[in-house]
C-alpha positions in Angstrom: -36.7 -10.5 2.1 -34.1 -10.1 -0.6 -36.8 -8.7 -3.0 -37.3 -5.8 -0.6 -33.6 -5.1 -0.5 -33.6 -4.4 -4.2 -35.8 -1.3 -3.7 -34.0 0.1 -0.7 -31.9 3.2 -1.1 -28.2 2.3 -1.5 -25.7 3.8 0.9 -23.2 6.3 -0.5 -19.7 5.0 -1.0 -17.0 6.5 1.1 -14.7 9.0 -0.5 -11.4 7.5 -1.6 -8.3 8.3 0.4 -5.2 10.2 -0.5 -3.4 7.1 -1.4 -5.9 5.9 -4.0 -6.4 9.5 -5.3 -2.6 9.7 -5.9 -2.6 6.5 -8.1 -5.8 7.6 -9.9 -4.6 11.1 -10.8 -0.8 11.2 -10.8 1.2 11.0 -14.0 3.0 7.7 -14.8 6.3 9.4 -14.4 5.5 10.6 -10.9 4.1 7.2 -9.9 7.3 5.6 -11.1 9.4 8.0 -9.0 7.4 7.4 -5.9 7.5 3.6 -6.2 11.3 3.6 -6.9 11.8 5.8 -3.8 9.7 3.5 -1.7 11.6 0.4 -3.0 14.9 2.0 -2.2 13.9 2.9 1.3 12.5 -0.6 1.9 15.7 -2.1 0.6 17.8 0.0 2.9 15.7 -0.9 5.9 16.0 -4.6 5.0 19.8 -4.3 4.7 20.0 -2.9 8.2 17.8 -5.7 9.6 19.4 -8.6 7.8 22.8 -8.6 9.7 21.0 -8.5 13.0 18.8 -11.5 12.1 21.8 -13.3 10.6 23.7 -13.0 13.9 20.7 -14.4 15.8 20.6 -17.5 13.6 24.3 -18.1 13.8 24.2 -18.0 17.6 21.8 -21.0 17.7 
């Protein structure tokens, strides 16, 4: 069976998405800007969540 699969036409790969296209084609400077911005936003969100979770653990 496997021998027959060697001669079968391979399926085309799906086109890459916008996310991967960005990392393939953007300049290093632009990638760095975007990653820093994402890190800052994630850090801000975590700082908002941390006090709430801290209060829950203290109440126990």
